C-alpha positions, 0 to 999 in steps of 0.5 A, a space after each residue: 607836323 600833324 598826326 592822326 591818333 587812334 584810341 585801340 584799346 580804351 585809353 583816355 583820349 586826353 592822355 593820348 593827345 597829352 603824349 602826342 603834344 609833349 613829342 612836339 606834334 600836334 594832333 590833327 584829328 582823332 579817331 576810334 581803332 574799329 572806324 579806322 579798321 573798318 575803313 581798311 578791311 570792310 568793303 562798302 557793301 559789308 558796312 551797309 548790310 551789316 557785319 561784326 568786325 573783331 579786333 584781336 589786339 595784344 591785350 583786349 578785344 574789341 567787338 564791333 557792329 556796322 550797318 547803315 554804313 556806320 558803326 552802330 555798336 561797340 563792346 570790349 573784351 579783356 582779352 587778347 593775344 598776349 594771354 595766350 602767350 602768357 599761357 604758354 611761357 606759364 605751361 612750358 615754363 619758358 620767358 614771354 619772348 620764347 613763348 610769342 616765338 613759339 605761338 608764331 611759328 609752331 602755333 595753330 588753332 585747328 589740331 591734327 593727328 600729326 601734331 602728336 609726333 611733331 616735336 618742338 624745343 622749349 627753352 627754359 628760364 634757367 637754361 638762358 642762364 646756362 644753368 639747364 638745358 633745353 626741353 622739347 614738347 609736343 605740337 599737340 601740347 602746344 595747341 592745346 594751351 592755344 585752343 583753351 585760352 581760344 575757347 574762352 575767348 570766343 565764347 566771350 565774343 560769342 556773348 558779346 555779339 549776342 548782346 549787340 544783338 548780331 543776329 538774324 541770318 547765319 550768313 551774315 559775317 565776321 571779320 577778324 582783324 588785329 595780331 591775334 587774327 595772324 594764328 594759323 587756322 583762327 578763321 576756321 576755329 572761330 567759324 565753328 565757335 560762332 557758327 557764322 561765316 568768318 574770314 581775315 581782314 587785311 588792309 585793301 586798296 594800298 599800293 606798294 605796302 610790304 608783304 610783311 605789313 599787309 596782315 590783319 595786324 596792320 589793318 588800323 594803321 592802313 585805316 588811318 592812311 585812309 582816314 587821313 586821305 579823305 580830309 577829315 573833320 576834327 570833331 573837337 573843333 566844331 562849335 556847339 550848335 544853337 537851337 532857336 526856341 520861340 516863345 509865345 509873347 504878350 496876349 499869346 502867352 495869356 491865351 494860352 494860360 486861359 485855354 490850360 485853366 479851361 481844359 482842366 475845370 
């Protein structure tokens, strides 16, 4: 059985290869996460004209640039959606799994006046052991914690785009993908924070894909399917190209030495 491997969080490729082979599988090819994701959620025109792809993973955010139909720049930021979950768990004294549920069901990147009146139940860590009762917070409090982390994250994304020289027209688009892009209102928030047009990148072109798997969190996996369908070449198996060097021999070499000596004196 062959399998395509994608390095999504900077893990050493050799370790990934070893893990797959330890499961009695064979690695057919290795592809970088931004390349796979770009195949799934970027159009050919976007990759040609220039676009920034921001993959908001659990523990890391990849910022990559495409132009001329290929990947031309990449940087990683050690901030992800898990940091937001940890902030919620720490701020309200609950377990990570409860914090994740609060973020997914009630969280948002944008605030509204009504958020001050909507109440959200919070299960303290002690309540799960039968030693306490659930508390309540306003939705505004939850969104405040989320936006504080997003402000830092988007600031780092903005700095990364500047270092990668993603400049030029304001209309050049940024595409958000990854599990972090599932957060409600994230596109509008990022558009204001980055000052550019922003959209959510979802897998396109795959038929019979379940609705639950059609979001930005599954863009990389969809890209791997596209990549495998193109019969890719495994770069590890390519023989190195040999370069033929022509050197003058005999009297030709002697004439060049004489010419060099005359030029210097």
